N, CA, C, O and the ligand as a Tripos MOL2 file, in Angstrom:
@<TRIPOS>MOLECULE
protein
  309   307    78     0     0
PROTEIN
NO_CHARGES

@<TRIPOS>ATOM
      1 N         -13.0200   28.1530  -55.2250 N.3       1 MET1
      2 CA        -13.5910   27.3730  -54.1480 C.3       1 MET1
      3 C         -13.3150   28.0880  -52.8250 C.2       1 MET1
      4 O         -12.2360   28.6350  -52.6030 O.2       1 MET1
      5 N         -14.3040   28.0640  -51.9760 N.am      2 GLU2
      6 CA        -14.1450   28.7410  -50.6910 C.3       2 GLU2
      7 C         -12.9890   28.1300  -49.8990 C.2       2 GLU2
      8 O         -12.7500   26.9230  -49.9450 O.2       2 GLU2
      9 N         -12.2930   28.9810  -49.1860 N.am      3 PHE3
     10 CA        -11.0960   28.5570  -48.4580 C.3       3 PHE3
     11 C         -11.3480   27.3190  -47.6020 C.2       3 PHE3
     12 O         -10.5870   26.3540  -47.6790 O.2       3 PHE3
     13 N         -12.3870   27.3300  -46.8000 N.am      4 TYR4
     14 CA        -12.6210   26.2220  -45.8640 C.3       4 TYR4
     15 C         -12.8830   24.9090  -46.5890 C.2       4 TYR4
     16 O         -12.6120   23.8390  -46.0450 O.2       4 TYR4
     17 N         -13.3990   24.9760  -47.7910 N.am      5 LEU5
     18 CA        -13.7220   23.7530  -48.5350 C.3       5 LEU5
     19 C         -12.4950   23.1490  -49.2200 C.2       5 LEU5
     20 O         -12.5410   22.0090  -49.6830 O.2       5 LEU5
     21 N         -11.4160   23.8980  -49.2840 N.am      6 ARG6
     22 CA        -10.2030   23.3720  -49.9340 C.3       6 ARG6
     23 C          -9.4390   22.3920  -49.0560 C.2       6 ARG6
     24 O          -8.5040   21.7380  -49.5180 O.2       6 ARG6
     25 N          -9.8340   22.2890  -47.7930 N.am      7 PHE7
     26 CA         -9.1900   21.3420  -46.8840 C.3       7 PHE7
     27 C         -10.1980   20.2550  -46.5380 C.2       7 PHE7
     28 O         -11.3900   20.5320  -46.4020 O.2       7 PHE7
     29 N          -9.7230   19.0120  -46.3940 N.am      8 PRO8
     30 CA        -10.6550   17.8960  -46.2220 C.3       8 PRO8
     31 C         -11.4500   17.9350  -44.9280 C.2       8 PRO8
     32 O         -12.5700   17.4260  -44.8820 O.2       8 PRO8
     33 N         -10.8940   18.5300  -43.8700 N.am      9 ALA9
     34 CA        -11.6090   18.5400  -42.5900 C.3       9 ALA9
     35 C         -11.0730   19.6550  -41.7000 C.2       9 ALA9
     36 O          -9.9240   20.0800  -41.8220 O.2       9 ALA9
     37 N         -11.9340   20.1110  -40.8070 N.am     10 TRP10
     38 CA        -11.5700   21.1020  -39.7960 C.3      10 TRP10
     39 C         -11.9600   20.5610  -38.4460 C.2      10 TRP10
     40 O         -12.9460   19.8360  -38.3210 O.2      10 TRP10
     41 N         -11.1860   20.9100  -37.4260 N.am     11 ALA11
     42 CA        -11.4790   20.4390  -36.0750 C.3      11 ALA11
     43 C         -10.8380   21.4060  -35.0820 C.2      11 ALA11
     44 O         -10.0500   22.2680  -35.4730 O.2      11 ALA11
     45 N         -11.1720   21.2660  -33.8100 N.am     12 LEU12
     46 CA        -10.4640   22.0290  -32.7910 C.3      12 LEU12
     47 C          -9.1610   21.3090  -32.5070 C.2      12 LEU12
     48 O          -9.1500   20.1030  -32.2620 O.2      12 LEU12
     49 N          -8.0630   22.0490  -32.5410 N.am     13 GLY13
     50 CA         -6.7760   21.4130  -32.3120 C.3      13 GLY13
     51 C          -5.6730   22.4390  -32.2240 C.2      13 GLY13
     52 O          -5.9240   23.6430  -32.1770 O.2      13 GLY13
     53 N          -4.4460   21.9480  -32.2030 N.am     14 LEU14
     54 CA         -3.2700   22.7860  -32.0470 C.3      14 LEU14
     55 C          -2.6220   23.0270  -33.4060 C.2      14 LEU14
     56 O          -2.2540   22.0810  -34.1020 O.2      14 LEU14
     57 N          -2.4840   24.3130  -33.7810 N.am     15 CYS15
     58 CA         -1.8290   24.6650  -35.0430 C.3      15 CYS15
     59 C          -0.3430   24.3270  -34.9500 C.2      15 CYS15
     60 O           0.3150   24.6530  -33.9610 O.2      15 CYS15
     61 N           0.1800   23.6720  -35.9840 N.am     16 PHE16
     62 CA          1.5920   23.2610  -35.9560 C.3      16 PHE16
     63 C           2.5390   24.4520  -35.9350 C.2      16 PHE16
     64 O           3.6580   24.3360  -35.4360 O.2      16 PHE16
     65 N           2.1080   25.6090  -36.4750 N.am     17 LYS17
     66 CA          3.0200   26.7400  -36.6310 C.3      17 LYS17
     67 C           2.9190   27.7390  -35.4860 C.2      17 LYS17
     68 O           3.9250   28.0520  -34.8480 O.2      17 LYS17
     69 N           1.7150   28.2440  -35.2170 N.am     18 CYS18
     70 CA          1.5820   29.2690  -34.1740 C.3      18 CYS18
     71 C           1.2880   28.6600  -32.8020 C.2      18 CYS18
     72 O           1.2890   29.3660  -31.7940 O.2      18 CYS18
     73 N           1.0370   27.3520  -32.7670 N.am     19 GLU19
     74 CA          0.8500   26.6040  -31.5250 C.3      19 GLU19
     75 C          -0.2820   27.1640  -30.6680 C.2      19 GLU19
     76 O          -0.2000   27.1710  -29.4400 O.2      19 GLU19
     77 N          -1.3420   27.6340  -31.3340 N.am     20 VAL20
     78 CA         -2.5370   28.1010  -30.6460 C.3      20 VAL20
     79 C          -3.6210   27.0520  -30.8350 C.2      20 VAL20
     80 O          -3.7850   26.5010  -31.9240 O.2      20 VAL20
     81 N          -4.3610   26.7800  -29.7610 N.am     21 TYR21
     82 CA         -5.4540   25.8190  -29.8180 C.3      21 TYR21
     83 C          -6.6900   26.5410  -30.3390 C.2      21 TYR21
     84 O          -7.2080   27.4380  -29.6730 O.2      21 TYR21
     85 N          -7.1630   26.1650  -31.5090 N.am     22 ARG22
     86 CA         -8.3150   26.8100  -32.1390 C.3      22 ARG22
     87 C          -8.8150   25.9270  -33.2770 C.2      22 ARG22
     88 O          -8.3940   24.7780  -33.4070 O.2      22 ARG22
     89 N          -9.7140   26.4650  -34.0990 N.am     23 LEU23
     90 CA        -10.1760   25.7370  -35.2690 C.3      23 LEU23
     91 C          -9.0080   25.5720  -36.2360 C.2      23 LEU23
     92 O          -8.3640   26.5480  -36.6200 O.2      23 LEU23
     93 N          -8.7450   24.3350  -36.6200 N.am     24 VAL24
     94 CA         -7.6040   24.0490  -37.4870 C.3      24 VAL24
     95 C          -8.0220   23.1450  -38.6400 C.2      24 VAL24
     96 O          -8.9450   22.3380  -38.5270 O.2      24 VAL24
     97 N          -7.3170   23.3080  -39.7430 N.am     25 ALA25
     98 CA         -7.5040   22.4260  -40.8970 C.3      25 ALA25
     99 C          -6.6250   21.2060  -40.7130 C.2      25 ALA25
    100 O          -5.5030   21.2940  -40.2140 O.2      25 ALA25
    101 N          -7.1480   20.0830  -41.1180 N.am     26 VAL26
    102 CA         -6.3480   18.8620  -41.1120 C.3      26 VAL26
    103 C          -5.5200   18.8680  -42.3950 C.2      26 VAL26
    104 O          -6.0650   18.7440  -43.4920 O.2      26 VAL26
    105 N          -4.2050   19.0110  -42.2520 N.am     27 LEU27
    106 CA         -3.3280   19.1000  -43.4200 C.3      27 LEU27
    107 C          -2.9510   17.7340  -43.9620 C.2      27 LEU27
    108 O          -2.7920   17.5600  -45.1700 O.2      27 LEU27
    109 N          -2.8080   16.7690  -43.0710 N.am     28 GLY28
    110 CA         -2.4030   15.4310  -43.4940 C.3      28 GLY28
    111 C          -1.4440   14.8300  -42.4870 C.2      28 GLY28
    112 O          -1.3440   15.2860  -41.3480 O.2      28 GLY28
    113 N          -0.7470   13.8080  -42.9250 N.am     29 ASP29
    114 CA          0.1640   13.0880  -42.0370 C.3      29 ASP29
    115 C           1.5920   13.5780  -42.2230 C.2      29 ASP29
    116 O           1.9970   13.9620  -43.3200 O.2      29 ASP29
    117 N           2.3330   13.5560  -41.1450 N.am     30 LEU30
    118 CA          3.7620   13.8490  -41.1700 C.3      30 LEU30
    119 C           4.4740   12.6520  -40.5580 C.2      30 LEU30
    120 O           4.2080   12.2820  -39.4150 O.2      30 LEU30
    121 N           5.3790   12.0480  -41.3200 N.am     31 THR31
    122 CA          6.1090   10.8780  -40.8380 C.3      31 THR31
    123 C           7.5850   11.2270  -40.7200 C.2      31 THR31
    124 O           8.2200   11.6550  -41.6840 O.2      31 THR31
    125 N           8.1070   11.0390  -39.5420 N.am     32 VAL32
    126 CA          9.5360   11.2480  -39.2770 C.3      32 VAL32
    127 C          10.0240   10.0610  -38.4600 C.2      32 VAL32
    128 O           9.4430    9.7210  -37.4300 O.2      32 VAL32
    129 N          11.0810    9.4460  -38.9230 N.am     33 GLY33
    130 CA         11.6450    8.3130  -38.1960 C.3      33 GLY33
    131 C          10.6700    7.1700  -38.0380 C.2      33 GLY33
    132 O          10.7160    6.4420  -37.0460 O.2      33 GLY33
    133 N           9.7880    7.0050  -39.0040 N.am     34 GLY34
    134 CA          8.8370    5.9080  -38.9470 C.3      34 GLY34
    135 C           7.6250    6.1650  -38.0670 C.2      34 GLY34
    136 O           6.7590    5.2980  -37.9430 O.2      34 GLY34
    137 N           7.5470    7.3470  -37.4520 N.am     35 VAL35
    138 CA          6.3990    7.6960  -36.6040 C.3      35 VAL35
    139 C           5.5640    8.7320  -37.3330 C.2      35 VAL35
    140 O           6.0870    9.7520  -37.7830 O.2      35 VAL35
    141 N           4.2700    8.4740  -37.4500 N.am     36 THR36
    142 CA          3.3540    9.3520  -38.1840 C.3      36 THR36
    143 C           2.4340   10.0820  -37.2160 C.2      36 THR36
    144 O           1.8560    9.4880  -36.3060 O.2      36 THR36
    145 N           2.3120   11.4020  -37.4410 N.am     37 ILE37
    146 CA          1.3720   12.2130  -36.6640 C.3      37 ILE37
    147 C           0.4940   12.9960  -37.6360 C.2      37 ILE37
    148 O           0.8450   13.1650  -38.8030 O.2      37 ILE37
    149 N          -0.6490   13.4720  -37.1460 N.am     38 LYS38
    150 CA         -1.5020   14.3550  -37.9320 C.3      38 LYS38
    151 C          -0.9640   15.7770  -37.8160 C.2      38 LYS38
    152 O          -0.4790   16.1870  -36.7610 O.2      38 LYS38
    153 N          -1.0570   16.5180  -38.9060 N.am     39 LEU39
    154 CA         -0.5920   17.8990  -38.9270 C.3      39 LEU39
    155 C          -1.8010   18.8130  -39.1280 C.2      39 LEU39
    156 O          -2.6140   18.5940  -40.0260 O.2      39 LEU39
    157 N          -1.9090   19.8470  -38.2750 N.am     40 TYR40
    158 CA         -3.0340   20.7720  -38.3170 C.3      40 TYR40
    159 C          -2.5270   22.1980  -38.4520 C.2      40 TYR40
    160 O          -1.4400   22.5210  -37.9740 O.2      40 TYR40
    161 N          -3.3170   23.0580  -39.1060 N.am     41 ALA41
    162 CA         -2.9670   24.4750  -39.2130 C.3      41 ALA41
    163 C          -4.2180   25.3230  -39.0570 C.2      41 ALA41
    164 O          -5.2830   24.9800  -39.5700 O.2      41 ALA41
    165 N          -4.0780   26.4430  -38.3390 N.am     42 CYS42
    166 CA         -5.2010   27.3770  -38.1820 C.3      42 CYS42
    167 C          -5.4120   28.1170  -39.5120 C.2      42 CYS42
    168 O          -4.6280   27.9720  -40.4490 O.2      42 CYS42
    169 N          -6.4700   28.8990  -39.5690 N.am     43 HIS43
    170 CA         -6.8160   29.5990  -40.8080 C.3      43 HIS43
    171 C          -5.6530   30.4450  -41.3410 C.2      43 HIS43
    172 O          -5.2710   30.2690  -42.4980 O.2      43 HIS43
    173 N          -5.0670   31.3680  -40.5340 N.am     44 PRO44
    174 CA         -3.9620   32.1840  -41.0750 C.3      44 PRO44
    175 C          -2.7690   31.3380  -41.5170 C.2      44 PRO44
    176 O          -2.1560   31.6390  -42.5410 O.2      44 PRO44
    177 N          -2.4320   30.3060  -40.7820 N.am     45 CYS45
    178 CA         -1.2650   29.4980  -41.1530 C.3      45 CYS45
    179 C          -1.5820   28.6210  -42.3640 C.2      45 CYS45
    180 O          -0.7160   28.4180  -43.2150 O.2      45 CYS45
    181 N          -2.8050   28.1000  -42.4580 N.am     46 ALA46
    182 CA         -3.2000   27.3340  -43.6440 C.3      46 ALA46
    183 C          -3.2090   28.2450  -44.8680 C.2      46 ALA46
    184 O          -2.8180   27.8300  -45.9590 O.2      46 ALA46
    185 N          -3.6520   29.4770  -44.6860 N.am     47 TRP47
    186 CA         -3.6600   30.4650  -45.7760 C.3      47 TRP47
    187 C          -2.2390   30.7200  -46.2650 C.2      47 TRP47
    188 O          -1.9920   30.7670  -47.4700 O.2      47 TRP47
    189 N          -1.3160   30.8820  -45.3380 N.am     48 ARG48
    190 CA          0.0920   31.1190  -45.7000 C.3      48 ARG48
    191 C           0.6670   29.9040  -46.4320 C.2      48 ARG48
    192 O           1.4170   30.0660  -47.3940 O.2      48 ARG48
    193 N           0.3310   28.7200  -45.9980 N.am     49 LEU49
    194 CA          0.8020   27.5110  -46.6850 C.3      49 LEU49
    195 C           0.2610   27.4790  -48.1160 C.2      49 LEU49
    196 O           0.9660   27.0860  -49.0450 O.2      49 LEU49
    197 N          -0.9890   27.8940  -48.2810 N.am     50 GLU50
    198 CA         -1.5460   27.9580  -49.6340 C.3      50 GLU50
    199 C          -0.7860   28.9620  -50.4890 C.2      50 GLU50
    200 O          -0.5370   28.7120  -51.6690 O.2      50 GLU50
    201 N          -0.4170   30.0950  -49.9010 N.am     51 GLN51
    202 CA          0.3630   31.0880  -50.6460 C.3      51 GLN51
    203 C           1.7020   30.4970  -51.0770 C.2      51 GLN51
    204 O           2.1240   30.6800  -52.2190 O.2      51 GLN51
    205 N           2.3700   29.7900  -50.1680 N.am     52 LEU52
    206 CA          3.6590   29.1650  -50.4950 C.3      52 LEU52
    207 C           3.4820   28.1460  -51.6130 C.2      52 LEU52
    208 O           4.3110   28.0620  -52.5190 O.2      52 LEU52
    209 N           2.4110   27.3810  -51.5500 N.am     53 HIS53
    210 CA          2.1210   26.3910  -52.5930 C.3      53 HIS53
    211 C           1.9260   27.0820  -53.9310 C.2      53 HIS53
    212 O           2.4780   26.6570  -54.9470 O.2      53 HIS53
    213 N           1.1290   28.1590  -53.9260 N.am     54 HIS54
    214 CA          0.8580   28.9050  -55.1580 C.3      54 HIS54
    215 C           2.1560   29.4680  -55.7370 C.2      54 HIS54
    216 O           2.3900   29.3860  -56.9430 O.2      54 HIS54
    217 N           2.9910   30.0360  -54.8800 N.am     55 GLN55
    218 CA          4.2680   30.6000  -55.3390 C.3      55 GLN55
    219 C           5.1470   29.5180  -55.9600 C.2      55 GLN55
    220 O           5.7980   29.7620  -56.9760 O.2      55 GLN55
    221 N           5.1750   28.3250  -55.3620 N.am     56 GLU56
    222 CA          5.9930   27.2390  -55.8890 C.3      56 GLU56
    223 C           5.4560   26.7610  -57.2370 C.2      56 GLU56
    224 O           6.2310   26.4820  -58.1520 O.2      56 GLU56
    225 N           4.1290   26.6670  -57.3600 N.am     57 VAL57
    226 CA          3.5280   26.2720  -58.6400 C.3      57 VAL57
    227 C           3.8870   27.2870  -59.7190 C.2      57 VAL57
    228 O           4.2450   26.9090  -60.8350 O.2      57 VAL57
    229 N           3.7920   28.5820  -59.3880 N.am     58 GLN58
    230 CA          4.1340   29.6250  -60.3580 C.3      58 GLN58
    231 C           5.6100   29.5520  -60.7370 C.2      58 GLN58
    232 O           5.9630   29.7180  -61.9040 O.2      58 GLN58
    233 N           6.4810   29.3010  -59.7380 N.am     59 ARG59
    234 CA          7.9200   29.2000  -60.0040 C.3      59 ARG59
    235 C           8.1940   28.0380  -60.9600 C.2      59 ARG59
    236 O           8.9750   28.1790  -61.9010 O.2      59 ARG59
    237 N           7.5530   26.8880  -60.7210 N.am     60 ARG60
    238 CA          7.7650   25.7240  -61.5880 C.3      60 ARG60
    239 C           7.2670   25.9910  -63.0010 C.2      60 ARG60
    240 O           7.8970   25.5740  -63.9730 O.2      60 ARG60
    241 N           6.1330   26.6880  -63.1220 N.am     61 ARG61
    242 CA          5.6270   27.0210  -64.4610 C.3      61 ARG61
    243 C           6.6010   27.9380  -65.1860 C.2      61 ARG61
    244 O           6.8250   27.7860  -66.3870 O.2      61 ARG61
    245 N           7.1730   28.8810  -64.4670 N.am     62 THR62
    246 CA          8.1400   29.7990  -65.0740 C.3      62 THR62
    247 C           9.3810   29.0400  -65.5200 C.2      62 THR62
    248 O           9.8820   29.2680  -66.6210 O.2      62 THR62
    249 N           9.8810   28.1440  -64.6840 N.am     63 VAL63
    250 CA         11.0560   27.3420  -65.0380 C.3      63 VAL63
    251 C          10.7510   26.4920  -66.2650 C.2      63 VAL63
    252 O          11.5800   26.3980  -67.1700 O.2      63 VAL63
    253 N           9.5710   25.8720  -66.3100 N.am     64 ALA64
    254 CA          9.1970   25.0420  -67.4530 C.3      64 ALA64
    255 C           9.1080   25.8830  -68.7160 C.2      64 ALA64
    256 O           9.5500   25.4500  -69.7800 O.2      64 ALA64
    257 N           8.5390   27.0870  -68.6100 N.am     65 LEU65
    258 CA          8.4080   27.9660  -69.7690 C.3      65 LEU65
    259 C           9.7840   28.3960  -70.2800 C.2      65 LEU65
    260 O          10.0270   28.3990  -71.4870 O.2      65 LEU65
    261 N          10.6760   28.7550  -69.3680 N.am     66 VAL66
    262 CA         12.0270   29.1640  -69.7630 C.3      66 VAL66
    263 C          12.7420   27.9860  -70.4110 C.2      66 VAL66
    264 O          13.4250   28.1650  -71.4190 O.2      66 VAL66
    265 N          12.6030   26.7920  -69.8590 N.am     67 THR67
    266 CA         13.2440   25.5950  -70.4130 C.3      67 THR67
    267 C          12.7300   25.3100  -71.8200 C.2      67 THR67
    268 O          13.5100   25.0060  -72.7220 O.2      67 THR67
    269 N          11.3960   25.4100  -72.0040 N.am     68 MET68
    270 CA         10.8130   25.1710  -73.3240 C.3      68 MET68
    271 C          11.3080   26.2210  -74.3200 C.2      68 MET68
    272 O          11.6430   25.8880  -75.4570 O.2      68 MET68
    273 N          11.3550   27.4800  -73.9000 N.am     69 THR69
    274 CA         11.7930   28.5550  -74.7910 C.3      69 THR69
    275 C          13.2410   28.3520  -75.1960 C.2      69 THR69
    276 O          13.5870   28.5500  -76.3600 O.2      69 THR69
    277 N          14.0900   27.9630  -74.2650 N.am     70 ARG70
    278 CA         15.5020   27.7340  -74.5750 C.3      70 ARG70
    279 C          15.6280   26.5530  -75.5480 C.2      70 ARG70
    280 O          16.4400   26.5970  -76.4720 O.2      70 ARG70
    281 N          14.8300   25.5030  -75.3430 N.am     71 ALA71
    282 CA         14.8780   24.3390  -76.2310 C.3      71 ALA71
    283 C          14.4440   24.7240  -77.6390 C.2      71 ALA71
    284 O          15.0460   24.2950  -78.6240 O.2      71 ALA71
    285 N          13.3850   25.5440  -77.7260 N.am     72 GLU72
    286 CA         12.9030   25.9980  -79.0330 C.3      72 GLU72
    287 C          13.9400   26.8680  -79.7220 C.2      72 GLU72
    288 O          14.1440   26.7590  -80.9310 O.2      72 GLU72
    289 N          14.6000   27.7370  -78.9510 N.am     73 ASN73
    290 CA         15.6400   28.6040  -79.5120 C.3      73 ASN73
    291 C          16.8360   27.7850  -79.9930 C.2      73 ASN73
    292 O          17.4560   28.1110  -81.0050 O.2      73 ASN73
    293 N          17.1520   26.7200  -79.2580 N.am     74 ALA74
    294 CA         18.2880   25.8660  -79.6460 C.3      74 ALA74
    295 C          17.9880   25.1450  -80.9580 C.2      74 ALA74
    296 O          18.8790   24.9850  -81.7930 O.2      74 ALA74
    297 N          16.7380   24.7090  -81.1490 N.am     75 VAL75
    298 CA         16.3270   24.0160  -82.3800 C.3      75 VAL75
    299 C          16.3530   24.9960  -83.5530 C.2      75 VAL75
    300 O          16.7790   24.6450  -84.6540 O.2      75 VAL75
    301 N          15.8920   26.2340  -83.3100 N.am     76 ALA76
    302 CA         15.8130   27.2450  -84.3720 C.3      76 ALA76
    303 C          17.1940   27.7640  -84.7970 C.2      76 ALA76
    304 O          17.3750   28.2450  -85.9160 O.2      76 ALA76
    305 N          18.1550   27.6560  -83.8840 N.am     77 ALA77
    306 CA         19.4960   28.2140  -84.1890 C.3      77 ALA77
    307 C          20.3100   27.3270  -85.1240 C.2      77 ALA77
    308 O          21.4440   27.6650  -85.4640 O.2      77 ALA77
    309 ZN         -1.5010   28.9080  -36.8450 Zn       78 ZN78
@<TRIPOS>BOND
     1     1     2 1
     2     2     3 1
     3     3     4 2
     4     3     5 am
     5     5     6 1
     6     6     7 1
     7     7     8 2
     8     7     9 am
     9     9    10 1
    10    10    11 1
    11    11    12 2
    12    11    13 am
    13    13    14 1
    14    14    15 1
    15    15    16 2
    16    15    17 am
    17    17    18 1
    18    18    19 1
    19    19    20 2
    20    19    21 am
    21    21    22 1
    22    22    23 1
    23    23    24 2
    24    23    25 am
    25    25    26 1
    26    26    27 1
    27    27    28 2
    28    27    29 am
    29    29    30 1
    30    30    31 1
    31    31    32 2
    32    31    33 am
    33    33    34 1
    34    34    35 1
    35    35    36 2
    36    35    37 am
    37    37    38 1
    38    38    39 1
    39    39    40 2
    40    39    41 am
    41    41    42 1
    42    42    43 1
    43    43    44 2
    44    43    45 am
    45    45    46 1
    46    46    47 1
    47    47    48 2
    48    47    49 am
    49    49    50 1
    50    50    51 1
    51    51    52 2
    52    51    53 am
    53    53    54 1
    54    54    55 1
    55    55    56 2
    56    55    57 am
    57    57    58 1
    58    58    59 1
    59    59    60 2
    60    59    61 am
    61    61    62 1
    62    62    63 1
    63    63    64 2
    64    63    65 am
    65    65    66 1
    66    66    67 1
    67    67    68 2
    68    67    69 am
    69    69    70 1
    70    70    71 1
    71    71    72 2
    72    71    73 am
    73    73    74 1
    74    74    75 1
    75    75    76 2
    76    75    77 am
    77    77    78 1
    78    78    79 1
    79    79    80 2
    80    79    81 am
    81    81    82 1
    82    82    83 1
    83    83    84 2
    84    83    85 am
    85    85    86 1
    86    86    87 1
    87    87    88 2
    88    87    89 am
    89    89    90 1
    90    90    91 1
    91    91    92 2
    92    91    93 am
    93    93    94 1
    94    94    95 1
    95    95    96 2
    96    95    97 am
    97    97    98 1
    98    98    99 1
    99    99   100 2
   100    99   101 am
   101   101   102 1
   102   102   103 1
   103   103   104 2
   104   103   105 am
   105   105   106 1
   106   106   107 1
   107   107   108 2
   108   107   109 am
   109   109   110 1
   110   110   111 1
   111   111   112 2
   112   111   113 am
   113   113   114 1
   114   114   115 1
   115   115   116 2
   116   115   117 am
   117   117   118 1
   118   118   119 1
   119   119   120 2
   120   119   121 am
   121   121   122 1
   122   122   123 1
   123   123   124 2
   124   123   125 am
   125   125   126 1
   126   126   127 1
   127   127   128 2
   128   127   129 am
   129   129   130 1
   130   130   131 1
   131   131   132 2
   132   131   133 am
   133   133   134 1
   134   134   135 1
   135   135   136 2
   136   135   137 am
   137   137   138 1
   138   138   139 1
   139   139   140 2
   140   139   141 am
   141   141   142 1
   142   142   143 1
   143   143   144 2
   144   143   145 am
   145   145   146 1
   146   146   147 1
   147   147   148 2
   148   147   149 am
   149   149   150 1
   150   150   151 1
   151   151   152 2
   152   151   153 am
   153   153   154 1
   154   154   155 1
   155   155   156 2
   156   155   157 am
   157   157   158 1
   158   158   159 1
   159   159   160 2
   160   159   161 am
   161   161   162 1
   162   162   163 1
   163   163   164 2
   164   163   165 am
   165   165   166 1
   166   166   167 1
   167   167   168 2
   168   167   169 am
   169   169   170 1
   170   170   171 1
   171   171   172 2
   172   171   173 am
   173   173   174 1
   174   174   175 1
   175   175   176 2
   176   175   177 am
   177   177   178 1
   178   178   179 1
   179   179   180 2
   180   179   181 am
   181   181   182 1
   182   182   183 1
   183   183   184 2
   184   183   185 am
   185   185   186 1
   186   186   187 1
   187   187   188 2
   188   187   189 am
   189   189   190 1
   190   190   191 1
   191   191   192 2
   192   191   193 am
   193   193   194 1
   194   194   195 1
   195   195   196 2
   196   195   197 am
   197   197   198 1
   198   198   199 1
   199   199   200 2
   200   199   201 am
   201   201   202 1
   202   202   203 1
   203   203   204 2
   204   203   205 am
   205   205   206 1
   206   206   207 1
   207   207   208 2
   208   207   209 am
   209   209   210 1
   210   210   211 1
   211   211   212 2
   212   211   213 am
   213   213   214 1
   214   214   215 1
   215   215   216 2
   216   215   217 am
   217   217   218 1
   218   218   219 1
   219   219   220 2
   220   219   221 am
   221   221   222 1
   222   222   223 1
   223   223   224 2
   224   223   225 am
   225   225   226 1
   226   226   227 1
   227   227   228 2
   228   227   229 am
   229   229   230 1
   230   230   231 1
   231   231   232 2
   232   231   233 am
   233   233   234 1
   234   234   235 1
   235   235   236 2
   236   235   237 am
   237   237   238 1
   238   238   239 1
   239   239   240 2
   240   239   241 am
   241   241   242 1
   242   242   243 1
   243   243   244 2
   244   243   245 am
   245   245   246 1
   246   246   247 1
   247   247   248 2
   248   247   249 am
   249   249   250 1
   250   250   251 1
   251   251   252 2
   252   251   253 am
   253   253   254 1
   254   254   255 1
   255   255   256 2
   256   255   257 am
   257   257   258 1
   258   258   259 1
   259   259   260 2
   260   259   261 am
   261   261   262 1
   262   262   263 1
   263   263   264 2
   264   263   265 am
   265   265   266 1
   266   266   267 1
   267   267   268 2
   268   267   269 am
   269   269   270 1
   270   270   271 1
   271   271   272 2
   272   271   273 am
   273   273   274 1
   274   274   275 1
   275   275   276 2
   276   275   277 am
   277   277   278 1
   278   278   279 1
   279   279   280 2
   280   279   281 am
   281   281   282 1
   282   282   283 1
   283   283   284 2
   284   283   285 am
   285   285   286 1
   286   286   287 1
   287   287   288 2
   288   287   289 am
   289   289   290 1
   290   290   291 1
   291   291   292 2
   292   291   293 am
   293   293   294 1
   294   294   295 1
   295   295   296 2
   296   295   297 am
   297   297   298 1
   298   298   299 1
   299   299   300 2
   300   299   301 am
   301   301   302 1
   302   302   303 1
   303   303   304 2
   304   303   305 am
   305   305   306 1
   306   306   307 1
   307   307   308 2
@<TRIPOS>SUBSTRUCTURE
     1 MET1         2 RESIDUE 1 A MET
     2 GLU2         6 RESIDUE 1 A GLU
     3 PHE3        10 RESIDUE 1 A PHE
     4 TYR4        14 RESIDUE 1 A TYR
     5 LEU5        18 RESIDUE 1 A LEU
     6 ARG6        22 RESIDUE 1 A ARG
     7 PHE7        26 RESIDUE 1 A PHE
     8 PRO8        30 RESIDUE 1 A PRO
     9 ALA9        34 RESIDUE 1 A ALA
    10 TRP10       38 RESIDUE 1 A TRP
    11 ALA11       42 RESIDUE 1 A ALA
    12 LEU12       46 RESIDUE 1 A LEU
    13 GLY13       50 RESIDUE 1 A GLY
    14 LEU14       54 RESIDUE 1 A LEU
    15 CYS15       58 RESIDUE 1 A CYS
    16 PHE16       62 RESIDUE 1 A PHE
    17 LYS17       66 RESIDUE 1 A LYS
    18 CYS18       70 RESIDUE 1 A CYS
    19 GLU19       74 RESIDUE 1 A GLU
    20 VAL20       78 RESIDUE 1 A VAL
    21 TYR21       82 RESIDUE 1 A TYR
    22 ARG22       86 RESIDUE 1 A ARG
    23 LEU23       90 RESIDUE 1 A LEU
    24 VAL24       94 RESIDUE 1 A VAL
    25 ALA25       98 RESIDUE 1 A ALA
    26 VAL26      102 RESIDUE 1 A VAL
    27 LEU27      106 RESIDUE 1 A LEU
    28 GLY28      110 RESIDUE 1 A GLY
    29 ASP29      114 RESIDUE 1 A ASP
    30 LEU30      118 RESIDUE 1 A LEU
    31 THR31      122 RESIDUE 1 A THR
    32 VAL32      126 RESIDUE 1 A VAL
    33 GLY33      130 RESIDUE 1 A GLY
    34 GLY34      134 RESIDUE 1 A GLY
    35 VAL35      138 RESIDUE 1 A VAL
    36 THR36      142 RESIDUE 1 A THR
    37 ILE37      146 RESIDUE 1 A ILE
    38 LYS38      150 RESIDUE 1 A LYS
    39 LEU39      154 RESIDUE 1 A LEU
    40 TYR40      158 RESIDUE 1 A TYR
    41 ALA41      162 RESIDUE 1 A ALA
    42 CYS42      166 RESIDUE 1 A CYS
    43 HIS43      170 RESIDUE 1 A HIS
    44 PRO44      174 RESIDUE 1 A PRO
    45 CYS45      178 RESIDUE 1 A CYS
    46 ALA46      182 RESIDUE 1 A ALA
    47 TRP47      186 RESIDUE 1 A TRP
    48 ARG48      190 RESIDUE 1 A ARG
    49 LEU49      194 RESIDUE 1 A LEU
    50 GLU50      198 RESIDUE 1 A GLU
    51 GLN51      202 RESIDUE 1 A GLN
    52 LEU52      206 RESIDUE 1 A LEU
    53 HIS53      210 RESIDUE 1 A HIS
    54 HIS54      214 RESIDUE 1 A HIS
    55 GLN55      218 RESIDUE 1 A GLN
    56 GLU56      222 RESIDUE 1 A GLU
    57 VAL57      226 RESIDUE 1 A VAL
    58 GLN58      230 RESIDUE 1 A GLN
    59 ARG59      234 RESIDUE 1 A ARG
    60 ARG60      238 RESIDUE 1 A ARG
    61 ARG61      242 RESIDUE 1 A ARG
    62 THR62      246 RESIDUE 1 A THR
    63 VAL63      250 RESIDUE 1 A VAL
    64 ALA64      254 RESIDUE 1 A ALA
    65 LEU65      258 RESIDUE 1 A LEU
    66 VAL66      262 RESIDUE 1 A VAL
    67 THR67      266 RESIDUE 1 A THR
    68 MET68      270 RESIDUE 1 A MET
    69 THR69      274 RESIDUE 1 A THR
    70 ARG70      278 RESIDUE 1 A ARG
    71 ALA71      282 RESIDUE 1 A ALA
    72 GLU72      286 RESIDUE 1 A GLU
    73 ASN73      290 RESIDUE 1 A ASN
    74 ALA74      294 RESIDUE 1 A ALA
    75 VAL75      298 RESIDUE 1 A VAL
    76 ALA76      302 RESIDUE 1 A ALA
    77 ALA77      306 RESIDUE 1 A ALA
    78 ZN78       309 GROUP 0 **** ****
């Protein structure tokens, strides 16, 4: 899926990370201390967040695979 379509909306706004006013993706809500704000990221910062997400998904799959393999080895032993 094209990068821009993976985010629900784009608008002109302030990127949460690089703090530049430009076209930003609407990432969602951030709630701290009971106060909720909208979080936006520009294309490069949204891209980096996607990379971090992908890396975390891969890490979890690896952990799950290692856990399953160890469980199978324990049963076989
Ligand atoms: Zn940015």
